[in-house]
BAZARO-952159 format. One record per atom (N, C-alpha, C): residue number from 1; residue in three letters; atom name; x, y, z. Coordinates in steps of 0.1 Angstrom, whole numbers. Layout:
{NUM,Ala,CA,{X,Y,Z}}
...
END
This chain:
{1,Val,N,{812,-417,-194}}
{1,Val,CA,{801,-407,-193}}
{1,Val,C,{787,-415,-194}}
{2,Gln,N,{779,-413,-184}}
{2,Gln,CA,{766,-419,-184}}
{2,Gln,C,{756,-409,-181}}
{3,Leu,N,{749,-404,-191}}
{3,Leu,CA,{739,-393,-189}}
{3,Leu,C,{725,-398,-186}}
{4,Gln,N,{719,-392,-177}}
{4,Gln,CA,{706,-396,-173}}
{4,Gln,C,{697,-383,-173}}
{5,Ala,N,{687,-382,-182}}
{5,Ala,CA,{678,-371,-182}}
{5,Ala,C,{665,-374,-175}}
{6,Ser,N,{660,-364,-168}}
{6,Ser,CA,{648,-366,-160}}
{6,Ser,C,{640,-353,-159}}
{7,Gly,N,{628,-354,-154}}
{7,Gly,CA,{621,-341,-152}}
{7,Gly,C,{609,-339,-161}}
{8,Gly,N,{608,-348,-171}}
{8,Gly,CA,{597,-346,-181}}
{8,Gly,C,{584,-349,-175}}
{9,Gly,N,{573,-345,-182}}
{9,Gly,CA,{560,-347,-177}}
{9,Gly,C,{549,-341,-186}}
{10,Ser,N,{537,-341,-181}}
{10,Ser,CA,{526,-335,-189}}
{10,Ser,C,{522,-323,-182}}
{11,Val,N,{522,-312,-189}}
{11,Val,CA,{518,-299,-184}}
{11,Val,C,{508,-292,-194}}
{12,Gln,N,{504,-280,-190}}
{12,Gln,CA,{495,-272,-198}}
{12,Gln,C,{503,-260,-204}}
{13,Thr,N,{497,-254,-214}}
{13,Thr,CA,{503,-242,-220}}
{13,Thr,C,{505,-232,-210}}
{14,Gly,N,{517,-226,-210}}
{14,Gly,CA,{521,-216,-200}}
{14,Gly,C,{528,-221,-188}}
{15,Asp,N,{527,-234,-186}}
{15,Asp,CA,{534,-239,-174}}
{15,Asp,C,{549,-240,-175}}
{16,Ser,N,{556,-244,-165}}
{16,Ser,CA,{570,-245,-165}}
{16,Ser,C,{574,-259,-161}}
{17,Leu,N,{586,-263,-165}}
{17,Leu,CA,{592,-276,-161}}
{17,Leu,C,{607,-274,-161}}
{18,Arg,N,{614,-282,-152}}
{18,Arg,CA,{628,-281,-152}}
{18,Arg,C,{634,-295,-155}}
{19,Leu,N,{641,-297,-165}}
{19,Leu,CA,{647,-309,-168}}
{19,Leu,C,{661,-310,-162}}
{20,Thr,N,{665,-322,-158}}
{20,Thr,CA,{678,-324,-152}}
{20,Thr,C,{686,-335,-160}}
{21,Cys,N,{699,-332,-162}}
{21,Cys,CA,{707,-342,-168}}
{21,Cys,C,{719,-345,-159}}
{22,Glu,N,{720,-357,-154}}
{22,Glu,CA,{731,-360,-145}}
{22,Glu,C,{740,-370,-151}}
{23,Asp,N,{753,-368,-148}}
{23,Asp,CA,{763,-377,-153}}
{23,Asp,C,{767,-386,-142}}
{24,Ser,N,{763,-399,-143}}
{24,Ser,CA,{766,-408,-132}}
{24,Ser,C,{779,-416,-135}}
{25,Gly,N,{786,-412,-146}}
{25,Gly,CA,{799,-419,-149}}
{25,Gly,C,{810,-411,-142}}
{26,Asp,N,{822,-416,-145}}
{26,Asp,CA,{834,-410,-139}}
{26,Asp,C,{840,-400,-149}}
{27,Ala,N,{832,-390,-153}}
{27,Ala,CA,{837,-381,-163}}
{27,Ala,C,{841,-368,-157}}
{28,Pro,N,{851,-361,-163}}
{28,Pro,CA,{855,-348,-158}}
{28,Pro,C,{844,-338,-160}}
{29,Thr,N,{845,-327,-153}}
{29,Thr,CA,{835,-317,-155}}
{29,Thr,C,{838,-307,-166}}
{30,Ser,N,{847,-311,-175}}
{30,Ser,CA,{851,-302,-186}}
{30,Ser,C,{843,-305,-199}}
{31,Tyr,N,{832,-311,-198}}
{31,Tyr,CA,{824,-314,-210}}
{31,Tyr,C,{814,-302,-213}}
{32,Asn,N,{813,-299,-226}}
{32,Asn,CA,{802,-290,-230}}
{32,Asn,C,{790,-298,-231}}
{33,Met,N,{779,-292,-228}}
{33,Met,CA,{766,-300,-227}}
{33,Met,C,{756,-294,-236}}
{34,Gly,N,{747,-302,-241}}
{34,Gly,CA,{736,-297,-249}}
{34,Gly,C,{723,-304,-247}}
{35,Trp,N,{712,-298,-249}}
{35,Trp,CA,{699,-304,-249}}
{35,Trp,C,{694,-303,-263}}
{36,Phe,N,{688,-314,-267}}
{36,Phe,CA,{681,-316,-280}}
{36,Phe,C,{667,-321,-278}}
{37,Arg,N,{659,-320,-288}}
{37,Arg,CA,{645,-326,-286}}
{37,Arg,C,{641,-331,-300}}
{38,Gln,N,{632,-341,-299}}
{38,Gln,CA,{626,-347,-311}}
{38,Gln,C,{611,-348,-309}}
{39,Ala,N,{604,-341,-317}}
{39,Ala,CA,{589,-342,-317}}
{39,Ala,C,{585,-353,-326}}
{40,Pro,N,{573,-358,-324}}
{40,Pro,CA,{568,-369,-332}}
{40,Pro,C,{568,-366,-347}}
{41,Gly,N,{574,-374,-355}}
{41,Gly,CA,{574,-372,-369}}
{41,Gly,C,{584,-361,-374}}
{42,Lys,N,{592,-356,-365}}
{42,Lys,CA,{601,-346,-369}}
{42,Lys,C,{616,-350,-365}}
{43,Glu,N,{625,-343,-371}}
{43,Glu,CA,{639,-346,-368}}
{43,Glu,C,{643,-340,-355}}
{44,Arg,N,{653,-345,-349}}
{44,Arg,CA,{658,-340,-336}}
{44,Arg,C,{665,-327,-339}}
{45,Glu,N,{662,-317,-330}}
{45,Glu,CA,{667,-304,-331}}
{45,Glu,C,{674,-299,-319}}
{46,Phe,N,{682,-289,-321}}
{46,Phe,CA,{690,-283,-310}}
{46,Phe,C,{681,-274,-301}}
{47,Val,N,{682,-275,-288}}
{47,Val,CA,{675,-267,-279}}
{47,Val,C,{684,-257,-272}}
{48,Ala,N,{694,-262,-265}}
{48,Ala,CA,{703,-253,-258}}
{48,Ala,C,{716,-260,-255}}
{49,Gly,N,{727,-251,-253}}
{49,Gly,CA,{740,-257,-250}}
{49,Gly,C,{747,-248,-240}}
{50,Ile,N,{756,-254,-232}}
{50,Ile,CA,{763,-246,-222}}
{50,Ile,C,{777,-252,-222}}
{51,Ser,N,{787,-242,-220}}
{51,Ser,CA,{801,-246,-220}}
{51,Ser,C,{804,-253,-207}}
{52,Trp,N,{816,-259,-206}}
{52,Trp,CA,{820,-266,-194}}
{52,Trp,C,{821,-257,-182}}
{53,Ser,N,{824,-244,-185}}
{53,Ser,CA,{826,-234,-174}}
{53,Ser,C,{813,-228,-170}}
{54,Gly,N,{803,-230,-179}}
{54,Gly,CA,{790,-223,-176}}
{54,Gly,C,{789,-209,-181}}
{55,Val,N,{800,-204,-186}}
{55,Val,CA,{800,-190,-190}}
{55,Val,C,{793,-188,-204}}
{56,Arg,N,{795,-197,-213}}
{56,Arg,CA,{788,-195,-226}}
{56,Arg,C,{776,-204,-228}}
{57,Thr,N,{766,-198,-233}}
{57,Thr,CA,{753,-206,-236}}
{57,Thr,C,{749,-203,-250}}
{58,Ala,N,{740,-212,-255}}
{58,Ala,CA,{735,-210,-268}}
{58,Ala,C,{721,-216,-268}}
{59,Tyr,N,{712,-210,-276}}
{59,Tyr,CA,{698,-215,-277}}
{59,Tyr,C,{693,-216,-291}}
{60,Gly,N,{684,-225,-293}}
{60,Gly,CA,{677,-226,-306}}
{60,Gly,C,{667,-215,-306}}
{61,Asp,N,{664,-210,-318}}
{61,Asp,CA,{654,-199,-320}}
{61,Asp,C,{641,-202,-314}}
{62,Pro,N,{635,-214,-315}}
{62,Pro,CA,{621,-216,-309}}
{62,Pro,C,{620,-214,-294}}
{63,Val,N,{632,-215,-287}}
{63,Val,CA,{631,-215,-273}}
{63,Val,C,{638,-203,-266}}
{64,Thr,N,{644,-195,-275}}
{64,Thr,CA,{651,-183,-269}}
{64,Thr,C,{641,-174,-262}}
{65,Gly,N,{645,-170,-250}}
{65,Gly,CA,{637,-161,-242}}
{65,Gly,C,{628,-169,-233}}
{66,Arg,N,{626,-182,-235}}
{66,Arg,CA,{617,-190,-227}}
{66,Arg,C,{624,-201,-219}}
{67,Phe,N,{635,-206,-224}}
{67,Phe,CA,{643,-217,-218}}
{67,Phe,C,{656,-211,-213}}
{68,Thr,N,{661,-217,-202}}
{68,Thr,CA,{674,-213,-197}}
{68,Thr,C,{682,-226,-193}}
{69,Ile,N,{694,-226,-198}}
{69,Ile,CA,{702,-238,-195}}
{69,Ile,C,{712,-233,-184}}
{70,Ser,N,{715,-242,-175}}
{70,Ser,CA,{725,-239,-164}}
{70,Ser,C,{732,-252,-160}}
{71,Arg,N,{742,-251,-152}}
{71,Arg,CA,{749,-263,-148}}
{71,Arg,C,{754,-261,-134}}
{72,Asp,N,{755,-272,-127}}
{72,Asp,CA,{761,-273,-114}}
{72,Asp,C,{774,-281,-115}}
{73,Gly,N,{785,-275,-117}}
{73,Gly,CA,{797,-282,-119}}
{73,Gly,C,{801,-291,-108}}
{74,Ala,N,{799,-288,-96}}
{74,Ala,CA,{802,-296,-85}}
{74,Ala,C,{794,-309,-85}}
{75,Arg,N,{782,-309,-90}}
{75,Arg,CA,{774,-321,-90}}
{75,Arg,C,{773,-327,-104}}
{76,Asn,N,{781,-322,-114}}
{76,Asn,CA,{781,-327,-127}}
{76,Asn,C,{767,-328,-133}}
{77,Thr,N,{759,-318,-131}}
{77,Thr,CA,{745,-318,-135}}
{77,Thr,C,{742,-305,-143}}
{78,Val,N,{734,-307,-153}}
{78,Val,CA,{729,-297,-162}}
{78,Val,C,{714,-296,-161}}
{79,Tyr,N,{709,-284,-161}}
{79,Tyr,CA,{695,-281,-160}}
{79,Tyr,C,{690,-274,-172}}
{80,Leu,N,{677,-277,-175}}
{80,Leu,CA,{670,-269,-186}}
{80,Leu,C,{657,-264,-180}}
{81,Gln,N,{657,-251,-176}}
{81,Gln,CA,{644,-245,-171}}
{81,Gln,C,{636,-241,-183}}
{82,Met,N,{624,-246,-184}}
{82,Met,CA,{615,-243,-195}}
{82,Met,C,{603,-236,-190}}
{83,Asp,N,{601,-224,-194}}
{83,Asp,CA,{590,-215,-190}}
{83,Asp,C,{581,-212,-201}}
{84,Asn,N,{569,-208,-198}}
{84,Asn,CA,{559,-205,-209}}
{84,Asn,C,{559,-216,-219}}
{85,Leu,N,{557,-228,-215}}
{85,Leu,CA,{557,-239,-225}}
{85,Leu,C,{545,-238,-234}}
{86,Lys,N,{547,-243,-246}}
{86,Lys,CA,{537,-243,-257}}
{86,Lys,C,{535,-257,-262}}
{87,Pro,N,{524,-260,-268}}
{87,Pro,CA,{522,-273,-274}}
{87,Pro,C,{533,-277,-283}}
{88,Glu,N,{539,-268,-290}}
{88,Glu,CA,{549,-272,-300}}
{88,Glu,C,{562,-275,-293}}
{89,Asp,N,{563,-274,-280}}
{89,Asp,CA,{574,-278,-272}}
{89,Asp,C,{573,-293,-269}}
{90,Thr,N,{562,-299,-272}}
{90,Thr,CA,{560,-314,-269}}
{90,Thr,C,{571,-322,-277}}
{91,Ala,N,{578,-330,-270}}
{91,Ala,CA,{589,-337,-276}}
{91,Ala,C,{596,-346,-266}}
{92,Val,N,{604,-355,-271}}
{92,Val,CA,{613,-362,-262}}
{92,Val,C,{626,-354,-261}}
{93,Tyr,N,{631,-350,-249}}
{93,Tyr,CA,{642,-342,-247}}
{93,Tyr,C,{654,-351,-243}}
{94,Tyr,N,{666,-348,-250}}
{94,Tyr,CA,{678,-356,-248}}
{94,Tyr,C,{689,-346,-244}}
{95,Cys,N,{697,-351,-234}}
{95,Cys,CA,{709,-343,-231}}
{95,Cys,C,{721,-350,-238}}
{96,Ala,N,{732,-343,-241}}
{96,Ala,CA,{743,-348,-247}}
{96,Ala,C,{756,-341,-242}}
{97,Ala,N,{767,-347,-244}}
{97,Ala,CA,{780,-342,-239}}
{97,Ala,C,{790,-343,-250}}
{98,Thr,N,{799,-333,-250}}
{98,Thr,CA,{811,-333,-259}}
{98,Thr,C,{823,-326,-252}}
{99,Asp,N,{835,-331,-256}}
{99,Asp,CA,{847,-325,-251}}
{99,Asp,C,{853,-316,-262}}
{100,Gln,N,{846,-314,-273}}
{100,Gln,CA,{851,-306,-284}}
{100,Gln,C,{848,-291,-281}}
{101,Ile,N,{856,-283,-286}}
{101,Ile,CA,{854,-268,-285}}
{101,Ile,C,{842,-265,-293}}
{102,Met,N,{832,-258,-287}}
{102,Met,CA,{820,-254,-294}}
{102,Met,C,{820,-239,-297}}
{103,Ser,N,{813,-236,-308}}
{103,Ser,CA,{811,-222,-311}}
{103,Ser,C,{797,-220,-316}}
{104,Ser,N,{794,-208,-319}}
{104,Ser,CA,{780,-205,-323}}
{104,Ser,C,{776,-213,-335}}
{105,Ser,N,{785,-217,-343}}
{105,Ser,CA,{782,-225,-355}}
{105,Ser,C,{782,-240,-353}}
{106,Thr,N,{785,-244,-341}}
{106,Thr,CA,{786,-259,-339}}
{106,Thr,C,{777,-264,-328}}
{107,Trp,N,{772,-256,-319}}
{107,Trp,CA,{763,-261,-308}}
{107,Trp,C,{752,-270,-314}}
{108,Phe,N,{746,-266,-325}}
{108,Phe,CA,{735,-273,-330}}
{108,Phe,C,{738,-286,-337}}
{109,Arg,N,{751,-288,-340}}
{109,Arg,CA,{755,-300,-348}}
{109,Arg,C,{755,-312,-339}}
{110,Gln,N,{746,-321,-341}}
{110,Gln,CA,{745,-333,-333}}
{110,Gln,C,{758,-342,-334}}
{111,Val,N,{764,-342,-346}}
{111,Val,CA,{776,-350,-347}}
{111,Val,C,{788,-346,-338}}
{112,Lys,N,{787,-334,-333}}
{112,Lys,CA,{797,-329,-324}}
{112,Lys,C,{797,-335,-310}}
{113,Tyr,N,{786,-341,-307}}
{113,Tyr,CA,{783,-347,-293}}
{113,Tyr,C,{787,-362,-293}}
{114,Asp,N,{795,-365,-283}}
{114,Asp,CA,{799,-379,-283}}
{114,Asp,C,{791,-388,-274}}
{115,Tyr,N,{784,-382,-265}}
{115,Tyr,CA,{776,-390,-255}}
{115,Tyr,C,{762,-385,-254}}
{116,Trp,N,{753,-394,-254}}
{116,Trp,CA,{738,-391,-253}}
{116,Trp,C,{732,-399,-242}}
{117,Gly,N,{722,-392,-236}}
{117,Gly,CA,{714,-399,-226}}
{117,Gly,C,{701,-403,-232}}
{118,Gln,N,{694,-411,-224}}
{118,Gln,CA,{680,-415,-229}}
{118,Gln,C,{671,-403,-228}}
{119,Gly,N,{661,-402,-235}}
{119,Gly,CA,{652,-391,-235}}
{119,Gly,C,{642,-390,-223}}
{120,Thr,N,{637,-378,-221}}
{120,Thr,CA,{626,-377,-212}}
{120,Thr,C,{615,-369,-219}}
{121,Leu,N,{603,-374,-218}}
{121,Leu,CA,{591,-369,-226}}
{121,Leu,C,{585,-357,-219}}
{122,Val,N,{583,-347,-227}}
{122,Val,CA,{576,-335,-223}}
{122,Val,C,{564,-334,-232}}
{123,Thr,N,{552,-333,-225}}
{123,Thr,CA,{540,-331,-233}}
{123,Thr,C,{533,-319,-228}}
{124,Val,N,{530,-310,-237}}
{124,Val,CA,{523,-297,-234}}
{124,Val,C,{510,-297,-241}}
{125,Ser,N,{499,-296,-233}}
{125,Ser,CA,{486,-296,-239}}
{125,Ser,C,{480,-282,-238}}
{126,Ser,N,{472,-279,-248}}
{126,Ser,CA,{466,-265,-249}}
{126,Ser,C,{453,-264,-241}}
END
């Protein structure tokens, strides 16, 4: 599994961005995927997760209703659509993969994820 996150940039409050996480490795499409973020001086936190089938999703409280996670199984790609961005969304965003069964109590647990991509920086100015 080789994850590559992209799509970050500098935007203003209220703008939208779409992050992309591609797996360039030879991994099956049965991985559950997650997005995490780390703001300057803060711990990394869970943003969103999606099951391998795309049927189940989970979101962190700060982004619920504004961010949408989706995936294209055929292309082994996961997206994070971020709308109505706020300055507090400024962070480095990471995608991660796991073949473990995920539930509402485990999506946010970083130790559950086996593979991590490099981050992509999102900066939201007021």
